[in-house]
C-alpha positions as a printed NumPy array, in Angstrom:
array([[  1.647,  -0.018,   6.338],
       [  0.971,   2.479,   9.103],
       [ -2.652,   3.485,   9.555],
       [ -3.93 ,   6.219,  11.838],
       [ -7.691,   6.66 ,  12.01 ],
       [ -9.044,   9.475,  14.121],
       [-12.644,   9.733,  15.291],
       [-14.828,  11.344,  17.911],
       [-14.925,  14.914,  16.684],
       [-18.115,  16.877,  16.33 ],
       [-19.932,  20.023,  17.314],
       [-20.272,  21.232,  20.882],
       [-21.167,  24.455,  22.592],
       [-18.497,  26.398,  24.503],
       [-17.731,  24.544,  27.703],
       [-18.648,  21.23 ,  26.108],
       [-16.83 ,  17.912,  26.095],
       [-15.501,  15.646,  23.355],
       [-13.516,  12.418,  23.471],
       [-11.268,  11.777,  20.484],
       [ -9.87 ,   8.362,  19.703],
       [ -7.184,   7.145,  17.325],
       [ -7.03 ,   3.596,  16.045],
       [ -3.533,   2.591,  15.013],
       [ -1.945,  -0.282,  13.119],
       [  1.164,  -1.116,  11.147],
       [  3.768,  -0.274,  13.778],
       [  4.742,  -1.203,  17.313],
       [  2.406,   1.164,  19.122],
       [  3.671,   0.289,  22.587],
       [  7.198,   1.374,  21.611],
       [  6.299,   4.846,  20.32 ],
       [  5.662,   8.087,  22.092],
       [  2.468,   9.448,  20.573],
       [  0.769,  12.776,  20.236],
       [ -2.358,  14.627,  19.223],
       [ -1.945,  17.539,  16.832],
       [ -3.993,  20.26 ,  15.251],
       [ -3.323,  21.849,  11.919],
       [ -2.593,  25.543,  11.766],
       [ -3.251,  27.849,   8.817],
       [ -0.538,  27.142,   6.286],
       [ -0.861,  23.412,   7.12 ],
       [  1.774,  23.283,   9.892],
       [  0.899,  20.782,  12.595],
       [  0.936,  21.959,  16.213],
       [  1.384,  19.479,  19.045],
       [ -1.601,  19.528,  21.383],
       [ -0.591,  16.709,  23.73 ],
       [  1.976,  13.94 ,  23.914],
       [  2.422,  10.751,  25.896],
       [  5.437,   8.538,  26.371],
       [  5.514,   4.983,  25.062],
       [  4.662,   3.48 ,  28.436],
       [  2.1  ,   6.145,  29.24 ],
       [  3.846,   7.388,  32.363],
       [  4.463,  10.943,  31.24 ],
       [  2.345,  13.421,  29.357],
       [  2.856,  16.941,  28.094],
       [  0.475,  19.567,  26.752],
       [  0.53 ,  22.751,  24.744],
       [  0.228,  25.87 ,  26.889],
       [ -3.102,  26.672,  25.255],
       [ -4.582,  23.465,  26.699],
       [ -4.565,  24.988,  30.196],
       [ -5.384,  21.717,  31.959],
       [ -8.521,  21.039,  29.942],
       [ -7.387,  17.999,  27.916],
       [ -6.093,  14.568,  28.912],
       [ -4.165,  12.217,  26.66 ],
       [ -4.198,   8.494,  27.422],
       [ -3.318,   5.277,  25.639],
       [ -3.959,   1.529,  25.749],
       [ -0.85 ,  -0.447,  24.822],
       [ -2.781,  -3.717,  24.613],
       [ -5.406,  -2.707,  22.066],
       [ -3.472,   0.203,  20.534],
       [ -5.86 ,   3.14 ,  20.726],
       [ -4.87 ,   6.641,  21.704],
       [ -7.394,   9.013,  23.26 ],
       [ -7.777,  12.703,  23.911],
       [-10.392,  13.781,  26.428],
       [-11.302,  17.392,  25.702],
       [-13.135,  19.29 ,  28.45 ],
       [-14.196,  22.912,  28.662],
       [-13.883,  23.411,  24.934],
       [-13.409,  27.017,  23.893],
       [-14.164,  28.906,  20.69 ],
       [-10.412,  28.899,  19.876],
       [-10.258,  25.092,  19.953],
       [-12.024,  24.266,  16.696],
       [ -9.745,  22.573,  14.244],
       [ -9.026,  19.252,  12.642],
       [ -7.239,  17.034,  15.153],
       [ -4.763,  14.328,  14.175],
       [ -2.811,  11.636,  15.965],
       [  0.74 ,  10.629,  15.116],
       [  3.999,   9.717,  16.754],
       [  5.476,  12.396,  18.998],
       [  7.819,  14.49 ,  16.884],
       [  9.087,  16.678,  19.729],
       [ 12.574,  15.181,  19.581],
       [ 12.985,  15.097,  15.833],
       [ 11.142,  11.917,  14.88 ],
       [  9.621,  11.978,  11.442],
       [  5.832,  11.656,  11.56 ],
       [  4.025,   8.781,   9.931],
       [  1.755,   9.553,   7.016],
       [ -1.074,  11.658,   8.377],
       [ -4.59 ,  10.313,   8.638],
       [ -7.748,  12.226,   7.776],
       [ -8.134,  13.781,  11.186],
       [-11.366,  14.495,  13.016],
       [-13.096,  17.875,  13.006],
       [-13.855,  19.693,  16.257],
       [-16.348,  22.554,  16.086],
       [-17.223,  24.799,  19.032],
       [-19.997,  27.34 ,  18.697],
       [-23.078,  28.587,  20.473]])
């Protein structure tokens, strides 16, 4: 059974930093491109960042503007998202899942981790 457990969210002031992590199990992590998502109003998931199975290539939503970095560890199976220069538009619940950019069906979604940015 696939499990995705996100953590690391919290409250920061504008310009602050957070490091999200995703613990995974139940599938061959090293064989899957992965991504971080946020949930839009109406419950649609928007891809924030993605990383190939081997970790060589990454891609980011245009709204990221160079502030976030996605990384992975294919030995111990975590996925990370380093979030720098957080802005008031960034608050949301962030989720990890397989990269669905090319039509893959996502795994069952975890609980996500809440990011709050305010003064």
